[in-house]
C-alpha positions as CSV (number, residue, x, y, z in Angstrom):
1,X,29.6,53.5,18.6
2,X,29.2,50.0,20.6
3,X,26.6,47.6,19.7
4,X,25.9,44.4,21.2
5,X,26.0,41.5,18.7
6,X,24.3,38.0,20.3
7,X,24.9,35.1,19.0
8,X,21.7,33.3,19.0
9,X,22.2,29.4,19.2
10,X,24.7,27.9,20.9
11,X,24.2,24.7,19.9
12,X,26.4,25.8,16.2
13,X,25.3,27.9,13.6
14,X,24.4,30.7,15.8
15,X,28.6,31.4,17.1
16,X,29.4,29.8,13.6
17,X,27.7,32.8,11.9
18,X,29.1,35.3,14.6
19,X,32.7,34.3,13.9
20,X,31.9,34.3,10.3
21,X,30.7,37.9,10.0
22,X,33.5,39.2,12.4
23,X,36.7,38.4,10.2
24,X,34.7,39.9,7.8
25,X,36.7,42.8,5.8
26,X,33.9,44.8,5.5
27,X,32.9,44.2,9.4
28,X,35.8,44.9,10.7
29,X,36.0,47.8,8.7
30,X,33.6,49.9,11.0
31,X,34.2,52.0,13.0
32,X,31.8,50.1,15.7
33,X,33.1,48.2,19.1
34,X,31.3,45.0,18.7
35,X,30.5,43.9,22.3
36,X,29.5,40.3,22.1
37,X,27.2,38.5,24.0
38,X,26.0,35.0,24.8
39,X,27.4,31.7,27.1
40,X,31.2,30.9,27.7
41,X,32.2,27.7,25.8
42,X,30.9,28.1,22.5
43,X,33.7,29.4,19.2
44,X,33.2,32.6,19.7
45,X,34.5,34.7,22.7
46,X,32.2,37.2,25.0
47,X,32.5,40.3,26.3
48,X,29.0,39.4,28.8
49,X,28.4,36.5,29.4
50,X,24.9,35.2,30.0
51,X,26.3,31.1,31.5
52,X,28.6,28.9,30.3
53,X,28.0,26.5,27.2
54,X,28.5,23.5,28.1
55,X,30.8,21.4,25.3
56,X,28.7,18.3,25.4
57,X,25.7,18.2,26.9
58,X,23.9,15.6,28.4
59,X,20.1,15.2,28.2
60,X,17.2,14.2,25.8
61,X,18.2,16.6,22.4
62,X,14.2,18.4,24.0
63,X,16.0,19.4,27.4
64,X,19.7,20.6,25.1
65,X,17.0,22.5,22.2
66,X,15.4,24.3,25.3
67,X,18.3,25.6,27.3
68,X,19.7,26.6,24.1
69,X,16.7,28.4,23.7
70,X,16.8,30.3,27.4
71,X,20.9,31.1,27.1
72,X,19.5,33.4,23.6
73,X,17.0,34.4,24.9
74,X,18.7,36.0,28.0
75,X,22.0,37.1,25.8
76,X,19.1,39.0,23.4
77,X,17.7,40.4,27.2
78,X,20.8,41.0,28.6
79,X,21.6,43.3,24.5
80,X,18.7,45.1,25.5
81,X,19.4,46.3,29.2
82,X,22.9,46.9,28.0
83,X,21.0,49.1,25.5
84,X,19.0,50.9,28.1
85,X,21.5,51.4,30.6
86,X,23.4,53.3,27.5
87,X,26.4,51.0,27.7
88,X,25.6,50.2,24.0
89,X,23.8,51.9,21.1
């Protein structure tokens, strides 16, 4: 079975939680091929990129938060499209 897993907020906790979950032996024991969806440039490699997340984002906190939210939303939309197209369950 192939399942899409989105990173969430790329500013920190989303990739951190994903990395920890993927390292959990209970998750690794599942008969699942994980397709990680999100921006590149975080601590978690992605199989399906929605763009690049810069290590140091310039701008006001509101702009950074909006950019992070847009990328998290794009990941959810991409995962949904992948499910609708039959690439993931």
